[in-house]
C-alpha positions, -999 to 999 in steps of 0.1 A, spaced: 284 -345 214 290 -329 182 264 -309 163 261 -335 135 257 -364 157 230 -341 172 212 -337 141 216 -375 132 202 -385 165 173 -360 160 164 -375 128 167 -407 141 142 -399 167 117 -381 144 120 -411 119 110 -436 148 81 -412 159 69 -409 123 71 -448 117 50 -452 151 27 -429 143 23 -447 106 18 -479 123 -6 -468 148 -26 -449 116 -26 -480 94 -38 -501 123 -68 -479 126 -75 -479 89 -75 -518 88 -113 -529 89 -124 -560 97 -151 -574 69 -177 -595 85 -192 -618 55 -219 -646 49 -232 -663 19 -268 -647 7 -292 -674 13 -322 -647 17 -317 -646 54 -334 -619 74 -306 -611 100 -270 -605 97 -248 -610 127 -219 -587 132 -200 -574 166 -221 -600 185 -254 -580 174 -281 -596 152 -292 -569 127 -324 -573 107 -322 -569 70 -347 -569 41 -355 -603 32 -355 -592 -5 -325 -574 -22 -329 -557 -54 -323 -579 -82 -308 -605 -58 -326 -630 -80 -312 -621 -111 -280 -597 -109 -263 -596 -138 -227 -583 -142 -210 -575 -178 -242 -590 -191 -235 -626 -174 -247 -638 -142 -225 -635 -114 -198 -663 -106 -224 -684 -84 -231 -666 -53 -236 -633 -39 -223 -626 -4 -232 -600 23 -205 -580 36 -204 -555 63 -175 -535 79 -171 -542 119 -170 -504 125 -204 -499 110 -222 -525 130 -237 -506 158 -273 -503 167 -275 -469 157 -253 -471 126 -254 -501 104 -247 -508 68 -244 -541 46 -236 -548 14 -247 -575 -12 -220 -582 -34 -200 -605 -59 -176 -618 -35 -170 -616 -1 -147 -590 3 -167 -565 -15 -165 -532 1 -191 -512 -19 -168 -508 -50 -187 -505 -82 -171 -536 -98 -186 -560 -70 -214 -542 -55 -251 -553 -62 -270 -536 -35 -269 -520 -1 -291 -515 29 -280 -490 57 -297 -472 86 -285 -443 111 -299 -426 138 -307 -389 129 -317 -359 155 -344 -342 131 -364 -358 104 -376 -324 89 -337 -314 83 -330 -350 69 -360 -343 43 -348 -307 33 -315 -321 29 -297 -328 -6 -298 -364 0 -335 -362 -13 -332 -334 -39 -348 -345 -72 -365 -376 -53 -399 -388 -63 -424 -398 -34 -434 -438 -33 -458 -455 -11 -442 -479 12 -460 -506 36 -472 -496 72 -481 -461 60 -446 -449 52 -434 -425 28 -403 -435 6 -383 -412 -15 -369 -427 -46 -338 -413 -65 -328 -425 -100 -293 -437 -108 -272 -408 -123 -243 -413 -144 -214 -392 -152 -179 -407 -152 -193 -433 -129 -232 -443 -120 -246 -433 -87 -267 -457 -74 -306 -458 -76 -321 -456 -38 -353 -455 -18 -349 -438 15 -375 -438 42 -377 -425 79 -390 -438 114 -401 -416 140 -407 -437 171 -402 -416 205 -367 -404 204 -355 -428 181 -355 -412 147 -338 -433 120 -331 -428 82 -331 -459 62 -317 -463 26 -315 -493 2 -292 -485 -29 -289 -509 -61 -264 -503 -87 -291 -519 -114 -295 -497 -141 -321 -496 -163 -360 -489 -166 -370 -466 -139 -402 -482 -132 -387 -517 -126 -359 -503 -105 -385 -486 -85 -407 -520 -80 -372 -535 -70 -365 -510 -44 -400 -509 -30 -403 -546 -27 -368 -547 -9 -381 -520 15 -413 -536 21 -396 -566 32 -377 -552 56 -408 -531 69 -429 -557 73 -407 -579 89 -405 -551 120 -428 -552 151 
């Protein structure tokens, strides 16, 4: 076989390998979104698991976008990869395909299992946070929205410590405005979840 034919064959084989790699990589990046119209339900089903969610989301009743009420409905959306017993995240947004971008997001609820609560409390996650009282004698940590090129969401974070099952819970809202009102909305949402637990 000639040297030029070998080079063409080698380039062809490398091209096929790269194409196969890109196809499998793209398939990994594809995510299945699960969505349901928001009707103040207390559960969300994803990956055959039923997850408890807050009965109340911040500003879910009067969410305003571009100084107008949303088109008509709000939707709960989750990525199937984030629907696990130890790691769950659901978004309340303007459309069923909202994946958390600023344009469509109203609020978000998430939790994940953690190893050590004291490390999480000391982390950057809670820097500049204000302590707030929650139901069942829990302490929440409120962080206001911060704006630069984009605005980060306001959030409330709390922890549970049950045997070896330490979890961190976070509720966020894109609502920007009076800090007192945002705190009231976030605490109301957190308590609606906490009070639904046994």
